[in-house]
C-alpha positions, -999 to +999 in steps of 0.1 A: -255-667-325-252-630-335-260-623-371-236-605-393-258-575-397-265-572-360-228-576-352-220-548-376-245-525-359-230-534-325-194-526-337-205-493-353-222-484-320-190-490-301-171-468-324-196-440-320-192-443-282-154-439-285-146-474-272-122-499-288-141-522-311-134-560-308-122-579-339-147-600-356-150-635-341-143-625-304-175-630-286-184-612-253-164-580-260-194-557-266-209-567-233-176-560-215-175-526-232-210-518-220-201-528-184-170-506-186-190-477-198-215-480-169-186-483-144-168-452-159-200-432-157-205-443-121-170-433-111-173-400-129-206-393-110-188-400-077-160-377-087-184-350-098-204-353-066-172-350-046-161-320-067-195-304-061-194-309-023-159-295-021-168-266-044-196-257-019-171-251+008-169-213+003-181-193+033-177-158+019-167-140-013-160-103-012-149-077-036-128-051-018-121-022-011-153-009+005-172+017-016-148+015-046-149+039-075-141+035-112-104+032-119-095+017-085-078-017-083-101-043-068-094-075-049-116-106-048-113-125-015-125-161-010-127-177+024-138-212+034-125-247+037-109-270+012-091-304+011-057-297+026-037-313-001-053-292-028-057-256-015-074-234-042-051-213-063-059-188-091-042-201-122-058-181-150-064-144-158-097-129-149-121-124-179-141-092-180-170-092-204-189-059-200-203-060-165-197-098-161-164-110-145-153-147-145-124-160-125-112-196-130-098-216-101-078-248-100-073-270-069-035-268-073-008-259-098-005-295-108-043-297-114-048-331-097-081-350-100-105-345-071-099-379-057-062-371-052-070-345-025-070-352+012-105-355+027-096-334+057-110-299+052-089-270+064-096-232+063-082-212+035-081-176+023-074-168-013-072-134-030-071-123-067-066-089-081-092-077-106-079-051-131-092-016-127-126-011-142-134+022-159-172+020-161-193+026-130-223+003-124-233-031-110-209-060-117-214-098-113-184-120-105-185-158-110-157-180-096-155-213-114-136-244-103-123-260-135-110-293-120-143-311-123-145-339-149-174-322-167-185-286-168-168-261-144-184-259-110-196-226-096-176-218-065-190-184-057-211-156-071-209-121-058-222-087-071-209-053-063-215-017-073-187+005-087-191+042-082-181+069-106-149+077-086-133+070-053-153+086-025-121+094-007-095+122-012-062+131+004-045+165+005-017+183+023-012+219+035+006+244+013+040+259+019+056+228+033+093+231+041+119+213+061+113+236+091+075+234+085+065+197+082+029+204+073-003+185+077-021+158+057-059+155+053-080+125+042-118+130+038-148+118+019-178+095+025-178+060+040-205+035+052-218+044+087-204+025+116-170+017+101-155+051+090-116+049+090-097+058+121-062+072+119-033+048+127-003+069+118+019+084+091+049+066+076+076+074+051+083+050+024+116+031+019+147+053+017+148+071-017+111+062-025+098+098-020+066+084-007+045+091+024+016+069+037-013+081+058-027+049+073-061+043+088-082+012+098-118+003+092-138-026+107-157-041+078-182-061+099-194-029+115-204-012+083-240+000+078-259+007+047-258+044+045-228+066+038-216+095+060-189+121+059-155+116+076-123+135+079-088+127+093-059+150+101-023+140+107+010+158+110+035+149+083+071+138+092+101+160+085+108+157+048+138+166+026+136+200+008+133+205-029+117+171-035+083+162-050+066+136-028+036+113-034+012+108-005-010+077-003-041+073+019-041+036+029-071+020+045-065-013+063-099-031+062-103-055+092-129-083+092-137-077+129-125-058+159-101-086+169-085-088+134-049-077+136-038-080+100-066-070+075-062-060+039-045-027+029-060-007+001-047+026-014-079+047-016-064+080-027-031+097-036-017+131-044+016+149-051+031+177-032+065+194-030+087+205-001+102+239-003+139+245+003+148+249+039+164+281+052+201+275+058+214+310+057+191+333+077+198+370+080+197+389+113+197+425+124+175+439+097+187+413+071+223+427+074+242+397+089+240+364+071+245+334+094+255+298+083+262+267+104+276+236+088+282+204+108+302+172+100+288+137+100+304+104+089+291+110+054+294+146+042+293+181+057+256+192+062+240+226+065+220+231+097+185+244+090+166+272+106+141+260+132+108+276+142+111+301+170+139+322+154+137+360+157+151+391+141+184+389+161+184+352+170+188+321+147+178+287+161+193+257+141+185+221+140+204+192+124+180+163+122+147+172+139+131+206+141+120+199+177+156+193+187+175+227+187+212+220+183+225+256+182+215+292+189+233+322+173+227+359+182+239+390+165+234+420+187+239+457+181+265+469+206+274+501+187+261+523+215+284+506+240+317+498+222+310+507+186+308+470+176+283+443+166+284+413+189+282+376+181+270+350+207+266+313+200+259+282+221+255+246+209+244+214+225+263+190+203+296+173+202+297+172+164+323+193+146+308+224+131+317+257+115+298+289+122+301+318+097+287+352+102+290+377+073+282+414+071+264+417+038+271+455+036+309+453+039+316+416+031+335+412+063+332+377+078+338+360+112+343+322+115+340+301+146+348+264+147+342+234+170+366+205+165+341+178+176+344+150+200+337+172+231+310+196+242+309+227+221+325+259+236+302+289+237+310+320+216+310+354+233+325+378+208+318+414+217+344+426+193+331+408+162+324+435+137+338+470+137+313+481+111+289+503+130+273+530+109 
């Protein structure tokens, strides 16, 4: 029979272990507690072993974009397999401590225990944005899975170097106007074997005042050394009198067969578009010509297109490569003591053509009602204002 003193020691030991202590006089309870303690430790060990095996299912961990510089937004990419019922999700903010970065990962928003996940492993891809880092140097990133019953389990560890600034720049030509769309340039250094290749130029959503120069790079083909690269692209026709922001976007592909990839803004710059010429002057700057056309919205001013001369104005409505009207003011003074006006248009929109003699203020107006092909103007009696 257990003595009183030994019984007290046993009860106190149970209390220290966090187990419920039996009331005095109930024999066998301490032994049951010991068996329960052993079983709980065994189950926890199984759970921890399962958690560790699942946590090892990370095939790759990358910090993108390639060759990032201080101040750029970074993205951590994890790829591997995971129990299908508990795909990994990022549920807490990244912690930056000097040059050490810690990201905590949970199996699901509900944070289920490891044994609640399905045993069938399926591929996954998870991304997390790392705030911009201002200090160049080497950084260590640890990704910790916090659903283990004990200490967090290391999912992945990756190191990366952050340069002093982005190795890429973007610029545009000067004197851009609505009749002179201009050119964009992207240049800098990039790892050999995977320098960006131009995909195209796109405008942002309506009203965004943004332009995107888009290129692609195949990450798996990158070498160790950097080399110079340069890209040139024609800008689209842009509205006049507006300040635009241009972004150089590099779509990083894992391999040549990758069709989606990850888009990263590597450089940006601002530029403005000068006002378009809508009232050109012909015949030694004497005659001012203006052409306005009607749409379903509001009357619009036609713009001067490339190729115009001292006596001929070429107008476009929407695209400078599509000439909508041609207006000539000729000096016929030696023939009939008049200045002549000729015009032809390849549009069925309603429009108004105005020609003004800036020396006398005299004006001639010609109209097309719209709905039918425009009628040519052949006015050899337009201005009786010869010197």
